[in-house]
ROKOLBA-821738 format. One record per residue (C-alpha): residue number from 1; residue in one letter; x, y, z. Coordinates in steps of 0.001 Angstrom, whole numbers, plus 500000, padded with zeros to 6 digits. Layout:
N
<node><num>NUM</num><residuo>A</residuo><x>X</x><y>Y</y><z>Z</z></node>
...
//
This chain:
328
<node><num>1</num><residuo>V</residuo><x>886303</x><y>332647</y><z>521523</z></node>
<node><num>2</num><residuo>D</residuo><x>889949</x><y>332826</y><z>522546</z></node>
<node><num>3</num><residuo>G</residuo><x>888974</x><y>334021</y><z>526027</z></node>
<node><num>4</num><residuo>G</residuo><x>886559</x><y>331106</y><z>526373</z></node>
<node><num>5</num><residuo>D</residuo><x>889266</x><y>328641</y><z>525364</z></node>
<node><num>6</num><residuo>D</residuo><x>891627</x><y>330156</y><z>527923</z></node>
<node><num>7</num><residuo>E</residuo><x>888980</x><y>329856</y><z>530619</z></node>
<node><num>8</num><residuo>M</residuo><x>888323</x><y>326274</y><z>529613</z></node>
<node><num>9</num><residuo>A</residuo><x>892042</x><y>325468</y><z>529752</z></node>
<node><num>10</num><residuo>A</residuo><x>892371</x><y>327126</y><z>533148</z></node>
<node><num>11</num><residuo>G</residuo><x>889390</x><y>325133</y><z>534404</z></node>
<node><num>12</num><residuo>D</residuo><x>890924</x><y>321892</y><z>533130</z></node>
<node><num>13</num><residuo>I</residuo><x>894212</x><y>322725</y><z>534825</z></node>
<node><num>14</num><residuo>D</residuo><x>892461</x><y>323502</y><z>538106</z></node>
<node><num>15</num><residuo>A</residuo><x>890466</x><y>320267</y><z>537961</z></node>
<node><num>16</num><residuo>G</residuo><x>893553</x><y>318252</y><z>537093</z></node>
<node><num>17</num><residuo>F</residuo><x>895545</x><y>319902</y><z>539853</z></node>
<node><num>18</num><residuo>L</residuo><x>892886</x><y>319270</y><z>542499</z></node>
<node><num>19</num><residuo>N</residuo><x>892577</x><y>315648</y><z>541423</z></node>
<node><num>20</num><residuo>K</residuo><x>896347</x><y>315092</y><z>541388</z></node>
<node><num>21</num><residuo>F</residuo><x>896888</x><y>316519</y><z>544880</z></node>
<node><num>22</num><residuo>S</residuo><x>893635</x><y>315426</y><z>546543</z></node>
<node><num>23</num><residuo>R</residuo><x>895399</x><y>313167</y><z>549058</z></node>
<node><num>24</num><residuo>Q</residuo><x>897954</x><y>315832</y><z>549886</z></node>
<node><num>25</num><residuo>N</residuo><x>895150</x><y>318347</y><z>550423</z></node>
<node><num>26</num><residuo>A</residuo><x>893536</x><y>315919</y><z>552869</z></node>
<node><num>27</num><residuo>A</residuo><x>896807</x><y>315466</y><z>554781</z></node>
<node><num>28</num><residuo>L</residuo><x>898309</x><y>318978</y><z>554721</z></node>
<node><num>29</num><residuo>G</residuo><x>895321</x><y>321127</y><z>553844</z></node>
<node><num>30</num><residuo>A</residuo><x>894471</x><y>322871</y><z>550586</z></node>
<node><num>31</num><residuo>E</residuo><x>895894</x><y>326152</y><z>551909</z></node>
<node><num>32</num><residuo>V</residuo><x>899380</x><y>324649</y><z>552305</z></node>
<node><num>33</num><residuo>T</residuo><x>899207</x><y>323040</y><z>548868</z></node>
<node><num>34</num><residuo>M</residuo><x>898170</x><y>326317</y><z>547221</z></node>
<node><num>35</num><residuo>K</residuo><x>901015</x><y>328184</y><z>548934</z></node>
<node><num>36</num><residuo>M</residuo><x>903441</x><y>325615</y><z>547542</z></node>
<node><num>37</num><residuo>T</residuo><x>902122</x><y>326135</y><z>544020</z></node>
<node><num>38</num><residuo>K</residuo><x>903145</x><y>329808</y><z>544258</z></node>
<node><num>39</num><residuo>M</residuo><x>906629</x><y>329084</y><z>545603</z></node>
<node><num>40</num><residuo>R</residuo><x>909847</x><y>328838</y><z>543579</z></node>
<node><num>41</num><residuo>A</residuo><x>913039</x><y>327202</y><z>544804</z></node>
<node><num>42</num><residuo>A</residuo><x>916581</x><y>327736</y><z>543525</z></node>
<node><num>43</num><residuo>V</residuo><x>918730</x><y>324636</y><z>544017</z></node>
<node><num>44</num><residuo>V</residuo><x>922519</x><y>324956</y><z>543824</z></node>
<node><num>45</num><residuo>G</residuo><x>924231</x><y>321646</y><z>543159</z></node>
<node><num>46</num><residuo>C</residuo><x>922542</x><y>318511</y><z>541829</z></node>
<node><num>47</num><residuo>S</residuo><x>923972</x><y>316086</y><z>544375</z></node>
<node><num>48</num><residuo>G</residuo><x>922195</x><y>312970</y><z>545594</z></node>
<node><num>49</num><residuo>V</residuo><x>920625</x><y>314957</y><z>548448</z></node>
<node><num>50</num><residuo>A</residuo><x>919456</x><y>317685</y><z>546071</z></node>
<node><num>51</num><residuo>V</residuo><x>917854</x><y>315214</y><z>543685</z></node>
<node><num>52</num><residuo>E</residuo><x>915915</x><y>313542</y><z>546501</z></node>
<node><num>53</num><residuo>V</residuo><x>914719</x><y>316900</y><z>547856</z></node>
<node><num>54</num><residuo>V</residuo><x>913753</x><y>318253</y><z>544434</z></node>
<node><num>55</num><residuo>K</residuo><x>911921</x><y>315037</y><z>543582</z></node>
<node><num>56</num><residuo>N</residuo><x>909803</x><y>315395</y><z>546734</z></node>
<node><num>57</num><residuo>L</residuo><x>909131</x><y>319098</y><z>546117</z></node>
<node><num>58</num><residuo>V</residuo><x>908085</x><y>318500</y><z>542522</z></node>
<node><num>59</num><residuo>L</residuo><x>905754</x><y>315663</y><z>543507</z></node>
<node><num>60</num><residuo>Q</residuo><x>904211</x><y>317853</y><z>546215</z></node>
<node><num>61</num><residuo>G</residuo><x>903287</x><y>320530</y><z>543694</z></node>
<node><num>62</num><residuo>L</residuo><x>905905</x><y>323254</y><z>544094</z></node>
<node><num>63</num><residuo>G</residuo><x>905349</x><y>326092</y><z>541642</z></node>
<node><num>64</num><residuo>G</residuo><x>908830</x><y>326052</y><z>540147</z></node>
<node><num>65</num><residuo>V</residuo><x>912421</x><y>324871</y><z>540583</z></node>
<node><num>66</num><residuo>T</residuo><x>915615</x><y>326260</y><z>539069</z></node>
<node><num>67</num><residuo>L</residuo><x>918510</x><y>323778</y><z>538949</z></node>
<node><num>68</num><residuo>I</residuo><x>921875</x><y>325553</y><z>539135</z></node>
<node><num>69</num><residuo>D</residuo><x>924650</x><y>323132</y><z>538248</z></node>
<node><num>70</num><residuo>A</residuo><x>926605</x><y>323255</y><z>534978</z></node>
<node><num>71</num><residuo>K</residuo><x>929176</x><y>320639</y><z>536040</z></node>
<node><num>72</num><residuo>P</residuo><x>929343</x><y>317594</y><z>533755</z></node>
<node><num>73</num><residuo>A</residuo><x>927951</x><y>314376</y><z>535219</z></node>
<node><num>74</num><residuo>Q</residuo><x>930603</x><y>311862</y><z>536236</z></node>
<node><num>75</num><residuo>M</residuo><x>930390</x><y>308110</y><z>536514</z></node>
<node><num>76</num><residuo>R</residuo><x>930573</x><y>308309</y><z>540323</z></node>
<node><num>77</num><residuo>D</residuo><x>927443</x><y>310484</y><z>540333</z></node>
<node><num>78</num><residuo>L</residuo><x>925390</x><y>307473</y><z>539240</z></node>
<node><num>79</num><residuo>G</residuo><x>925845</x><y>305974</y><z>542710</z></node>
<node><num>80</num><residuo>A</residuo><x>923922</x><y>308796</y><z>544402</z></node>
<node><num>81</num><residuo>N</residuo><x>921788</x><y>310339</y><z>541666</z></node>
<node><num>82</num><residuo>F</residuo><x>919026</x><y>307920</y><z>540678</z></node>
<node><num>83</num><residuo>F</residuo><x>917939</x><y>310072</y><z>537710</z></node>
<node><num>84</num><residuo>L</residuo><x>921240</x><y>309660</y><z>535876</z></node>
<node><num>85</num><residuo>S</residuo><x>922304</x><y>306880</y><z>533535</z></node>
<node><num>86</num><residuo>E</residuo><x>925577</x><y>306077</y><z>531796</z></node>
<node><num>87</num><residuo>A</residuo><x>924294</x><y>307941</y><z>528737</z></node>
<node><num>88</num><residuo>D</residuo><x>924245</x><y>311167</y><z>530807</z></node>
<node><num>89</num><residuo>V</residuo><x>927929</x><y>311054</y><z>531772</z></node>
<node><num>90</num><residuo>G</residuo><x>929689</x><y>314159</y><z>530494</z></node>
<node><num>91</num><residuo>K</residuo><x>926493</x><y>316195</y><z>530129</z></node>
<node><num>92</num><residuo>P</residuo><x>925782</x><y>319263</y><z>532335</z></node>
<node><num>93</num><residuo>L</residuo><x>923774</x><y>318180</y><z>535363</z></node>
<node><num>94</num><residuo>G</residuo><x>921161</x><y>320954</y><z>535517</z></node>
<node><num>95</num><residuo>P</residuo><x>919939</x><y>320852</y><z>531880</z></node>
<node><num>96</num><residuo>T</residuo><x>920105</x><y>317043</y><z>531900</z></node>
<node><num>97</num><residuo>L</residuo><x>917951</x><y>316617</y><z>535001</z></node>
<node><num>98</num><residuo>A</residuo><x>915365</x><y>319355</y><z>534334</z></node>
<node><num>99</num><residuo>P</residuo><x>913256</x><y>317434</y><z>531748</z></node>
<node><num>100</num><residuo>K</residuo><x>913359</x><y>314301</y><z>533899</z></node>
<node><num>101</num><residuo>F</residuo><x>911870</x><y>316175</y><z>536858</z></node>
<node><num>102</num><residuo>K</residuo><x>909292</x><y>317718</y><z>534525</z></node>
<node><num>103</num><residuo>E</residuo><x>907964</x><y>314240</y><z>533769</z></node>
<node><num>104</num><residuo>L</residuo><x>907018</x><y>313836</y><z>537444</z></node>
<node><num>105</num><residuo>N</residuo><x>904740</x><y>316881</y><z>537489</z></node>
<node><num>106</num><residuo>P</residuo><x>903885</x><y>318875</y><z>534351</z></node>
<node><num>107</num><residuo>F</residuo><x>902416</x><y>321655</y><z>536533</z></node>
<node><num>108</num><residuo>C</residuo><x>905852</x><y>322465</y><z>537994</z></node>
<node><num>109</num><residuo>D</residuo><x>907964</x><y>324993</y><z>536072</z></node>
<node><num>110</num><residuo>I</residuo><x>911467</x><y>323505</y><z>536035</z></node>
<node><num>111</num><residuo>K</residuo><x>914424</x><y>325384</y><z>534568</z></node>
<node><num>112</num><residuo>A</residuo><x>918209</x><y>325172</y><z>534576</z></node>
<node><num>113</num><residuo>A</residuo><x>920726</x><y>327987</y><z>535063</z></node>
<node><num>114</num><residuo>D</residuo><x>924504</x><y>328123</y><z>534772</z></node>
<node><num>115</num><residuo>A</residuo><x>925191</x><y>330213</y><z>537891</z></node>
<node><num>116</num><residuo>L</residuo><x>923513</x><y>331784</y><z>540903</z></node>
<node><num>117</num><residuo>T</residuo><x>923219</x><y>335572</y><z>540705</z></node>
<node><num>118</num><residuo>P</residuo><x>921440</x><y>338146</y><z>542905</z></node>
<node><num>119</num><residuo>E</residuo><x>918963</x><y>338764</y><z>540081</z></node>
<node><num>120</num><residuo>L</residuo><x>918154</x><y>335059</y><z>539794</z></node>
<node><num>121</num><residuo>L</residuo><x>917882</x><y>334732</y><z>543569</z></node>
<node><num>122</num><residuo>S</residuo><x>915310</x><y>337546</y><z>543747</z></node>
<node><num>123</num><residuo>Q</residuo><x>912925</x><y>335478</y><z>541597</z></node>
<node><num>124</num><residuo>H</residuo><x>912729</x><y>332697</y><z>544195</z></node>
<node><num>125</num><residuo>G</residuo><x>911354</x><y>332211</y><z>547681</z></node>
<node><num>126</num><residuo>V</residuo><x>913790</x><y>329478</y><z>548730</z></node>
<node><num>127</num><residuo>L</residuo><x>917520</x><y>328980</y><z>548187</z></node>
<node><num>128</num><residuo>L</residuo><x>918753</x><y>325426</y><z>548728</z></node>
<node><num>129</num><residuo>I</residuo><x>922539</x><y>324921</y><z>548576</z></node>
<node><num>130</num><residuo>C</residuo><x>923493</x><y>321251</y><z>548272</z></node>
<node><num>131</num><residuo>E</residuo><x>927154</x><y>321492</y><z>547325</z></node>
<node><num>132</num><residuo>D</residuo><x>930305</x><y>322643</y><z>549082</z></node>
<node><num>133</num><residuo>M</residuo><x>930953</x><y>326348</y><z>548761</z></node>
<node><num>134</num><residuo>P</residuo><x>933609</x><y>328640</y><z>550310</z></node>
<node><num>135</num><residuo>L</residuo><x>932463</x><y>329978</y><z>553669</z></node>
<node><num>136</num><residuo>P</residuo><x>932571</x><y>333648</y><z>552555</z></node>
<node><num>137</num><residuo>E</residuo><x>930244</x><y>332748</y><z>549668</z></node>
<node><num>138</num><residuo>L</residuo><x>927807</x><y>330969</y><z>551985</z></node>
<node><num>139</num><residuo>L</residuo><x>927756</x><y>333949</y><z>554338</z></node>
<node><num>140</num><residuo>K</residuo><x>927168</x><y>336315</y><z>551405</z></node>
<node><num>141</num><residuo>W</residuo><x>924187</x><y>334379</y><z>550031</z></node>
<node><num>142</num><residuo>N</residuo><x>922701</x><y>333954</y><z>553499</z></node>
<node><num>143</num><residuo>A</residuo><x>922939</x><y>337717</y><z>554096</z></node>
<node><num>144</num><residuo>L</residuo><x>921289</x><y>338438</y><z>550728</z></node>
<node><num>145</num><residuo>C</residuo><x>918446</x><y>336066</y><z>551587</z></node>
<node><num>146</num><residuo>R</residuo><x>917887</x><y>337689</y><z>555000</z></node>
<node><num>147</num><residuo>D</residuo><x>917930</x><y>341217</y><z>553546</z></node>
<node><num>148</num><residuo>A</residuo><x>915531</x><y>340444</y><z>550689</z></node>
<node><num>149</num><residuo>Q</residuo><x>912442</x><y>342664</y><z>550455</z></node>
<node><num>150</num><residuo>P</residuo><x>909542</x><y>342627</y><z>551047</z></node>
<node><num>151</num><residuo>K</residuo><x>910152</x><y>339264</y><z>552673</z></node>
<node><num>152</num><residuo>A</residuo><x>913239</x><y>337209</y><z>553524</z></node>
<node><num>153</num><residuo>I</residuo><x>914127</x><y>334345</y><z>551200</z></node>
<node><num>154</num><residuo>A</residuo><x>914364</x><y>330998</y><z>552973</z></node>
<node><num>155</num><residuo>F</residuo><x>917980</x><y>329778</y><z>553077</z></node>
<node><num>156</num><residuo>V</residuo><x>918853</x><y>326087</y><z>553434</z></node>
<node><num>157</num><residuo>F</residuo><x>922387</x><y>324680</y><z>553385</z></node>
<node><num>158</num><residuo>V</residuo><x>922967</x><y>320922</y><z>553300</z></node>
<node><num>159</num><residuo>H</residuo><x>926398</x><y>319383</y><z>553865</z></node>
<node><num>160</num><residuo>T</residuo><x>927238</x><y>315682</y><z>553767</z></node>
<node><num>161</num><residuo>G</residuo><x>930611</x><y>314368</y><z>554800</z></node>
<node><num>162</num><residuo>G</residuo><x>930953</x><y>310628</y><z>555088</z></node>
<node><num>163</num><residuo>A</residuo><x>929098</x><y>309369</y><z>558157</z></node>
<node><num>164</num><residuo>F</residuo><x>928087</x><y>312893</y><z>559224</z></node>
<node><num>165</num><residuo>G</residuo><x>925708</x><y>315409</y><z>557756</z></node>
<node><num>166</num><residuo>S</residuo><x>924401</x><y>318837</y><z>558608</z></node>
<node><num>167</num><residuo>V</residuo><x>921379</x><y>320924</y><z>557664</z></node>
<node><num>168</num><residuo>F</residuo><x>921112</x><y>324664</y><z>558347</z></node>
<node><num>169</num><residuo>V</residuo><x>917802</x><y>326493</y><z>557913</z></node>
<node><num>170</num><residuo>D</residuo><x>917208</x><y>330251</y><z>558102</z></node>
<node><num>171</num><residuo>F</residuo><x>913753</x><y>331742</y><z>557445</z></node>
<node><num>172</num><residuo>G</residuo><x>914859</x><y>335224</y><z>558493</z></node>
<node><num>173</num><residuo>S</residuo><x>914586</x><y>337385</y><z>561585</z></node>
<node><num>174</num><residuo>A</residuo><x>910868</x><y>338120</y><z>561126</z></node>
<node><num>175</num><residuo>H</residuo><x>909516</x><y>334634</y><z>560397</z></node>
<node><num>176</num><residuo>V</residuo><x>905972</x><y>334081</y><z>561678</z></node>
<node><num>177</num><residuo>V</residuo><x>904629</x><y>330655</y><z>562676</z></node>
<node><num>178</num><residuo>S</residuo><x>900838</x><y>330572</y><z>562352</z></node>
<node><num>179</num><residuo>D</residuo><x>900318</x><y>326964</y><z>563479</z></node>
<node><num>180</num><residuo>P</residuo><x>902909</x><y>325554</y><z>565913</z></node>
<node><num>181</num><residuo>N</residuo><x>901663</x><y>321951</y><z>566000</z></node>
<node><num>182</num><residuo>G</residuo><x>899484</x><y>321279</y><z>562950</z></node>
<node><num>183</num><residuo>Q</residuo><x>896728</x><y>319795</y><z>565109</z></node>
<node><num>184</num><residuo>Q</residuo><x>893029</x><y>320548</y><z>564844</z></node>
<node><num>185</num><residuo>P</residuo><x>891935</x><y>323420</y><z>567132</z></node>
<node><num>186</num><residuo>I</residuo><x>890736</x><y>322369</y><z>570582</z></node>
<node><num>187</num><residuo>V</residuo><x>886967</x><y>322741</y><z>571035</z></node>
<node><num>188</num><residuo>R</residuo><x>885139</x><y>322924</y><z>574380</z></node>
<node><num>189</num><residuo>L</residuo><x>881509</x><y>323301</y><z>575472</z></node>
<node><num>190</num><residuo>V</residuo><x>880902</x><y>326450</y><z>577503</z></node>
<node><num>191</num><residuo>E</residuo><x>879173</x><y>325923</y><z>580847</z></node>
<node><num>192</num><residuo>G</residuo><x>879596</x><y>329339</y><z>582412</z></node>
<node><num>193</num><residuo>V</residuo><x>881146</x><y>332773</y><z>581963</z></node>
<node><num>194</num><residuo>E</residuo><x>881772</x><y>335044</y><z>584930</z></node>
<node><num>195</num><residuo>S</residuo><x>881123</x><y>338766</y><z>584899</z></node>
<node><num>196</num><residuo>A</residuo><x>884489</x><y>339979</y><z>586175</z></node>
<node><num>197</num><residuo>P</residuo><x>887637</x><y>341898</y><z>585161</z></node>
<node><num>198</num><residuo>E</residuo><x>889390</x><y>338527</y><z>584678</z></node>
<node><num>199</num><residuo>A</residuo><x>886396</x><y>336390</y><z>583877</z></node>
<node><num>200</num><residuo>L</residuo><x>886523</x><y>332679</y><z>584706</z></node>
<node><num>201</num><residuo>V</residuo><x>885112</x><y>330464</y><z>581930</z></node>
<node><num>202</num><residuo>R</residuo><x>883942</x><y>326944</y><z>582804</z></node>
<node><num>203</num><residuo>V</residuo><x>884056</x><y>324354</y><z>580047</z></node>
<node><num>204</num><residuo>T</residuo><x>883545</x><y>320632</y><z>579437</z></node>
<node><num>205</num><residuo>V</residuo><x>885051</x><y>318269</y><z>576884</z></node>
<node><num>206</num><residuo>P</residuo><x>882588</x><y>317328</y><z>574101</z></node>
<node><num>207</num><residuo>D</residuo><x>882341</x><y>313791</y><z>572745</z></node>
<node><num>208</num><residuo>G</residuo><x>885066</x><y>313042</y><z>570230</z></node>
<node><num>209</num><residuo>Q</residuo><x>887527</x><y>315570</y><z>571677</z></node>
<node><num>210</num><residuo>A</residuo><x>890605</x><y>314511</y><z>573613</z></node>
<node><num>211</num><residuo>P</residuo><x>890907</x><y>315853</y><z>577186</z></node>
<node><num>212</num><residuo>G</residuo><x>893557</x><y>318439</y><z>577905</z></node>
<node><num>213</num><residuo>S</residuo><x>894073</x><y>322100</y><z>578564</z></node>
<node><num>214</num><residuo>L</residuo><x>895163</x><y>324979</y><z>576390</z></node>
<node><num>215</num><residuo>P</residuo><x>898729</x><y>326269</y><z>576741</z></node>
<node><num>216</num><residuo>E</residuo><x>899171</x><y>329476</y><z>578706</z></node>
<node><num>217</num><residuo>G</residuo><x>898598</x><y>332541</y><z>576544</z></node>
<node><num>218</num><residuo>S</residuo><x>896438</x><y>330765</y><z>573952</z></node>
<node><num>219</num><residuo>Y</residuo><x>893681</x><y>332582</y><z>572098</z></node>
<node><num>220</num><residuo>V</residuo><x>890062</x><y>331407</y><z>571950</z></node>
<node><num>221</num><residuo>E</residuo><x>886870</x><y>332539</y><z>570267</z></node>
<node><num>222</num><residuo>F</residuo><x>883253</x><y>331912</y><z>571249</z></node>
<node><num>223</num><residuo>S</residuo><x>880165</x><y>331019</y><z>569212</z></node>
<node><num>224</num><residuo>D</residuo><x>876491</x><y>330170</y><z>569823</z></node>
<node><num>225</num><residuo>V</residuo><x>876576</x><y>331667</y><z>573322</z></node>
<node><num>226</num><residuo>K</residuo><x>873250</x><y>332793</y><z>574783</z></node>
<node><num>227</num><residuo>G</residuo><x>873577</x><y>336034</y><z>576663</z></node>
<node><num>228</num><residuo>C</residuo><x>876907</x><y>337772</y><z>577247</z></node>
<node><num>229</num><residuo>D</residuo><x>876409</x><y>339791</y><z>574047</z></node>
<node><num>230</num><residuo>G</residuo><x>879765</x><y>340971</y><z>572707</z></node>
<node><num>231</num><residuo>L</residuo><x>881682</x><y>337909</y><z>573848</z></node>
<node><num>232</num><residuo>A</residuo><x>881821</x><y>336430</y><z>570340</z></node>
<node><num>233</num><residuo>S</residuo><x>882733</x><y>339687</y><z>568582</z></node>
<node><num>234</num><residuo>H</residuo><x>885507</x><y>340767</y><z>570964</z></node>
<node><num>235</num><residuo>R</residuo><x>888823</x><y>341667</y><z>569280</z></node>
<node><num>236</num><residuo>E</residuo><x>892292</x><y>342167</y><z>570696</z></node>
<node><num>237</num><residuo>A</residuo><x>895902</x><y>342317</y><z>569541</z></node>
<node><num>238</num><residuo>A</residuo><x>897768</x><y>339116</y><z>568683</z></node>
<node><num>239</num><residuo>P</residuo><x>901495</x><y>338661</y><z>569496</z></node>
<node><num>240</num><residuo>I</residuo><x>902604</x><y>340104</y><z>566143</z></node>
<node><num>241</num><residuo>G</residuo><x>900335</x><y>343149</y><z>566506</z></node>
<node><num>242</num><residuo>E</residuo><x>897434</x><y>342231</y><z>564227</z></node>
<node><num>243</num><residuo>M</residuo><x>893903</x><y>342477</y><z>565598</z></node>
<node><num>244</num><residuo>V</residuo><x>892120</x><y>339127</y><z>565814</z></node>
<node><num>245</num><residuo>N</residuo><x>888616</x><y>338110</y><z>566746</z></node>
<node><num>246</num><residuo>G</residuo><x>889080</x><y>336325</y><z>570080</z></node>
<node><num>247</num><residuo>W</residuo><x>890393</x><y>336423</y><z>573654</z></node>
<node><num>248</num><residuo>K</residuo><x>893829</x><y>335787</y><z>575112</z></node>
<node><num>249</num><residuo>T</residuo><x>893581</x><y>333249</y><z>577949</z></node>
<node><num>250</num><residuo>T</residuo><x>895290</x><y>333106</y><z>581320</z></node>
<node><num>251</num><residuo>T</residuo><x>895114</x><y>330876</y><z>584397</z></node>
<node><num>252</num><residuo>K</residuo><x>895671</x><y>331173</y><z>588139</z></node>
<node><num>253</num><residuo>P</residuo><x>897066</x><y>328435</y><z>590404</z></node>
<node><num>254</num><residuo>S</residuo><x>893848</x><y>328361</y><z>592439</z></node>
<node><num>255</num><residuo>D</residuo><x>891536</x><y>327918</y><z>589435</z></node>
<node><num>256</num><residuo>P</residuo><x>889574</x><y>324626</y><z>589291</z></node>
<node><num>257</num><residuo>V</residuo><x>890015</x><y>322100</y><z>586484</z></node>
<node><num>258</num><residuo>N</residuo><x>888293</x><y>322698</y><z>583138</z></node>
<node><num>259</num><residuo>T</residuo><x>888439</x><y>326454</y><z>583548</z></node>
<node><num>260</num><residuo>L</residuo><x>890398</x><y>329333</y><z>582107</z></node>
<node><num>261</num><residuo>R</residuo><x>890329</x><y>333091</y><z>582323</z></node>
<node><num>262</num><residuo>I</residuo><x>889747</x><y>335699</y><z>579654</z></node>
<node><num>263</num><residuo>G</residuo><x>889563</x><y>339486</y><z>579876</z></node>
<node><num>264</num><residuo>D</residuo><x>887012</x><y>341935</y><z>581261</z></node>
<node><num>265</num><residuo>T</residuo><x>883362</x><y>340883</y><z>580771</z></node>
<node><num>266</num><residuo>T</residuo><x>881774</x><y>343333</y><z>583207</z></node>
<node><num>267</num><residuo>G</residuo><x>880362</x><y>345362</y><z>580332</z></node>
<node><num>268</num><residuo>F</residuo><x>878443</x><y>342389</y><z>578872</z></node>
<node><num>269</num><residuo>P</residuo><x>874973</x><y>341109</y><z>579820</z></node>
<node><num>270</num><residuo>P</residuo><x>874930</x><y>337981</y><z>582060</z></node>
<node><num>271</num><residuo>Y</residuo><x>875686</x><y>334568</y><z>580546</z></node>
<node><num>272</num><residuo>I</residuo><x>872515</x><y>332519</y><z>579996</z></node>
<node><num>273</num><residuo>G</residuo><x>873738</x><y>329223</y><z>578578</z></node>
<node><num>274</num><residuo>G</residuo><x>875250</x><y>327162</y><z>575778</z></node>
<node><num>275</num><residuo>G</residuo><x>878076</x><y>328028</y><z>573449</z></node>
<node><num>276</num><residuo>L</residuo><x>881313</x><y>326693</y><z>572038</z></node>
<node><num>277</num><residuo>M</residuo><x>884843</x><y>327811</y><z>572796</z></node>
<node><num>278</num><residuo>T</residuo><x>887328</x><y>327108</y><z>569991</z></node>
<node><num>279</num><residuo>E</residuo><x>891087</x><y>327512</y><z>570079</z></node>
<node><num>280</num><residuo>K</residuo><x>892227</x><y>330239</y><z>567679</z></node>
<node><num>281</num><residuo>K</residuo><x>895695</x><y>329819</y><z>566245</z></node>
<node><num>282</num><residuo>V</residuo><x>897421</x><y>333156</y><z>565782</z></node>
<node><num>283</num><residuo>G</residuo><x>900771</x><y>334048</y><z>564266</z></node>
<node><num>284</num><residuo>R</residuo><x>903776</x><y>334285</y><z>566568</z></node>
<node><num>285</num><residuo>L</residuo><x>907232</x><y>335618</y><z>565757</z></node>
<node><num>286</num><residuo>H</residuo><x>909908</x><y>332918</y><z>565439</z></node>
<node><num>287</num><residuo>P</residuo><x>913215</x><y>334567</y><z>564466</z></node>
<node><num>288</num><residuo>F</residuo><x>916041</x><y>332466</y><z>563020</z></node>
<node><num>289</num><residuo>K</residuo><x>919770</x><y>332934</y><z>563489</z></node>
<node><num>290</num><residuo>S</residuo><x>921881</x><y>333903</y><z>560524</z></node>
<node><num>291</num><residuo>F</residuo><x>924499</x><y>331431</y><z>559301</z></node>
<node><num>292</num><residuo>A</residuo><x>927260</x><y>333591</y><z>560813</z></node>
<node><num>293</num><residuo>E</residuo><x>925472</x><y>333684</y><z>564186</z></node>
<node><num>294</num><residuo>A</residuo><x>924813</x><y>329941</y><z>564181</z></node>
<node><num>295</num><residuo>L</residuo><x>928459</x><y>329132</y><z>563458</z></node>
<node><num>296</num><residuo>K</residuo><x>929489</x><y>331119</y><z>566553</z></node>
<node><num>297</num><residuo>D</residuo><x>926621</x><y>329971</y><z>568773</z></node>
<node><num>298</num><residuo>P</residuo><x>924893</x><y>326787</y><z>567524</z></node>
<node><num>299</num><residuo>G</residuo><x>922865</x><y>326417</y><z>570735</z></node>
<node><num>300</num><residuo>V</residuo><x>922426</x><y>323569</y><z>573225</z></node>
<node><num>301</num><residuo>P</residuo><x>921566</x><y>320035</y><z>572001</z></node>
<node><num>302</num><residuo>F</residuo><x>917941</x><y>319010</y><z>572661</z></node>
<node><num>303</num><residuo>D</residuo><x>917101</x><y>322639</y><z>573473</z></node>
<node><num>304</num><residuo>S</residuo><x>917979</x><y>325321</y><z>570928</z></node>
<node><num>305</num><residuo>M</residuo><x>919902</x><y>322818</y><z>568777</z></node>
<node><num>306</num><residuo>V</residuo><x>918682</x><y>319541</y><z>567311</z></node>
<node><num>307</num><residuo>G</residuo><x>919824</x><y>316645</y><z>569490</z></node>
<node><num>308</num><residuo>T</residuo><x>920909</x><y>313367</y><z>567896</z></node>
<node><num>309</num><residuo>D</residuo><x>922727</x><y>311396</y><z>570623</z></node>
<node><num>310</num><residuo>M</residuo><x>921258</x><y>310982</y><z>574119</z></node>
<node><num>311</num><residuo>I</residuo><x>924165</x><y>308822</y><z>575336</z></node>
<node><num>312</num><residuo>N</residuo><x>927144</x><y>310888</y><z>574193</z></node>
<node><num>313</num><residuo>F</residuo><x>925666</x><y>314248</y><z>575110</z></node>
<node><num>314</num><residuo>G</residuo><x>927465</x><y>317118</y><z>573412</z></node>
<node><num>315</num><residuo>S</residuo><x>928697</x><y>315100</y><z>570447</z></node>
<node><num>316</num><residuo>E</residuo><x>926554</x><y>317369</y><z>568266</z></node>
<node><num>317</num><residuo>L</residuo><x>928793</x><y>320296</y><z>569199</z></node>
<node><num>318</num><residuo>Q</residuo><x>931885</x><y>318304</y><z>568206</z></node>
<node><num>319</num><residuo>V</residuo><x>930324</x><y>317617</y><z>564803</z></node>
<node><num>320</num><residuo>H</residuo><x>929518</x><y>321318</y><z>564538</z></node>
<node><num>321</num><residuo>L</residuo><x>933163</x><y>322230</y><z>565170</z></node>
<node><num>322</num><residuo>A</residuo><x>934267</x><y>319716</y><z>562541</z></node>
<node><num>323</num><residuo>L</residuo><x>931816</x><y>321235</y><z>560036</z></node>
<node><num>324</num><residuo>H</residuo><x>933089</x><y>324749</y><z>560818</z></node>
<node><num>325</num><residuo>A</residuo><x>936666</x><y>323573</y><z>560255</z></node>
<node><num>326</num><residuo>A</residuo><x>935723</x><y>321898</y><z>556965</z></node>
<node><num>327</num><residuo>L</residuo><x>934060</x><y>325078</y><z>555693</z></node>
<node><num>328</num><residuo>A</residuo><x>936798</x><y>327478</y><z>556817</z></node>
//
């Protein structure tokens, strides 16, 4: 009987969860939402920025949040922290805010802690620092996040200083991006497949699909092709080494429009007709700089660094120097 009750409760929770986040599932996908439900974030400092970020994470269904801020709330905090009232002045921020966030989403496990420790950090997948901290401390926590096993812990540092602000993000040196643009995979109708070492594939754009070509080095997979047996089941290595069902594409300057090249098809029977070619999104390595590396080499605005001012080009680097000086 107890087991049945537990199953019933679990079913109710699942149904309630799916109903609560149905719109988010439609926008971001159920896979993203489910990954968020298994993620825990440690938040150091309950500043105005932190409260806004945590509010959004809780509403989006994050699995858990630990608020790390034992400082007593001050009257000036009411100007930036919309969860506080005059009755909260003098109370520790973390324990005071935790039950208020819980009201937004009962599925989210929200706790408060007095201090950040390596043991506490290891229980989370994200560390978000939203208060000023000595530079050596920031570097230490960033290094611990990058060295975490079996996977790096995401490190985010947010600094606000008057009219200027800065956000640093580090997902580690082995971060993999599985979908670079979030768009639906491109689909094309197959019109012909050559029998050649670098086979030319002719395609057309089906109704409802936007015109355009695949980026160089994309991967595609085939379905419903008549003839050319083995085309749909072909496997090869993706950029991160895993074997995927599909073909890596290439092009040549002399190739006609609506064509691309795949690998060797000389071992397959001739192409007869029909078929679909669908873009296959595969994981690609996207390493991040450490905080120490980014302080020394922040990159070039609008290239490897976020650009914010197209008129006063390079002002981003001046702000970066000011931030470095403020942290030192």
